[in-house]
N, C-alpha and C positions, 0 to 999 in steps of 0.2 A: 200489521206491524205498527201502523200509525196509532191505532187505538191503544195498543199495548204500551207505546211510548207515552201517550197522554196519560194513561192510568198510572204509570210508574211516576210521572212528574207530580201527580196529585197525591200519590201515596207516600212519597218520600218524606215531605215535611211532617206528616202525621206520625210516621215511624220514628222520626228523629225526636219529636215531642214525647212520644211514648217511651223512648230509651231514657231521656233525660228524667222524665217523671219516675221511672223505675230505679234509676241511679239515686235519685233524692230519697225515695223510700227505703231503699236498701241501706243507704247511709244512716238514715234516722233509725231504722231497726238495729243496725249493728251498734250504734251509739247507745241505744236504750238498753241493749243486752250487756254492754260493757259497763254501763252505770250500775245496773243490777248485779253484775258479777263482782265489781269492786266492793259494793256494800255487803254482799254475802261473804266475801273473803275477810272483810273487817270483822264481821260478827263471828264467823267460824274460827278464826285464828286469834280473836280476842286482841286485836291490835289495830292501830291506825293504818289505813290504806289510802293512798293517793292516786288520783286520776288526773293526768296532765296532758295538754297537747304536746306533740312531738313531731318535729320535722324529719328526724333521722331514725326514730325508734330507739334510740340510745339515751337521749337526753330530753328533759322537759323544755318546752318553749311556749310562747304565747300563741303560736299558730296551731289551731286544731285542724286546718284544712288538710294537712298532709297525713294526719293520723293522731294517734294518742297512745299512752302507755299507762299501765297500772303497776304501782310499785308500793313496797312498804315504806311508810313515811319516814321512819327512823333508819332505814337501810335502803336507799334508792337503788343500790346495785343489785338488790333482790327484786327482779322483775317478775310479776305475775302474769302479765299479758302485754302484748304489742299489737296494735291494729294499725295497718296502713290504709290510707284512704286512696284509692286508685281512680277516683272521679276528679274532673277538673273544676268541680262546683265548690266554691268556698263555703266553709262552715265557720259561723261566728258564735262566740260565747259572750253573754253579757252576765256578769256576776260580780260578787264582792271581791273575789280573788281569782286569779288566773288558774289555780289548781283547785281541785276538788277533794276535800278530805272527808273520809268516813271513819267515824270512831268506832270502837269495839261494840257499841250498843246500836250501830247501824245509822246513827244520825250524822248530819252534815251541817251543824248550826251556822258555820261562817261560810258555807259554800252554796247557798241558794242562788239561783239564777236561771238563765234560760239559754239553750243552744238554739239557733235558727239558721235557715237558709232562705236567700232571697231569690225571687224569680220576677222579672219584669217590674221592679220597684215595689214589690209586695212580698210579704212573708209567705213562703211556700209551706213551711212547717215550723213548729216550735217544740222542743222538748223542754219541759219545765221542771226544775229540780227544787223540791221544797226543803225546809231546814230539818225535816225529819229523815231526809235521805231518800225520798221516794220521787221517782221521775214519772211524768205523765205526758202524753201527747196533747198539745193544746187543741181546743175547738176552732172551728172556722171563724167564729166572731172574734175570738182572741187573736187570731192571726191578723185579721183586718184591723183590730185596734192598735196592733204594734207595727203597722206598715211604715211609720216614720223611721224605724230601724233600717229600712232598705232604700231610703231615698238616694243615697250615694253609693250603694252597694248592689247595683243591678248585675244579674246573671241570667243567662238564657234559660 
């Protein structure tokens, strides 16, 4: 019984760390899929589509941590997708504008920037959006180079 107790004491922190890592990866993957979906909808519907942070799923806000929504730019009531973020880990956006717009040709010329999450004063991951509307996951060296973004935004 004592051996089992010691084993559990050693395993629990590792399981907690694994859970947090999995939540971060899931969030990054959901966000990447949503960006691709918004871009695809703009091209297929030949219209401007907007992706924005949303606290309540109904309105755009500057807070991406609680979720995001995809809507037609000229008709915000026409919602294409709402994604709620169920993790407690903050999500940051650093870009020209707080909203990301994809035009009918798939580009986002005024919406380039990066999403990122912090872990222990370092960037855990980044999703970089270029002006052509394409998103990519940052390399480890790019995450290290952007560590200054997390100096006051620590998360477990």
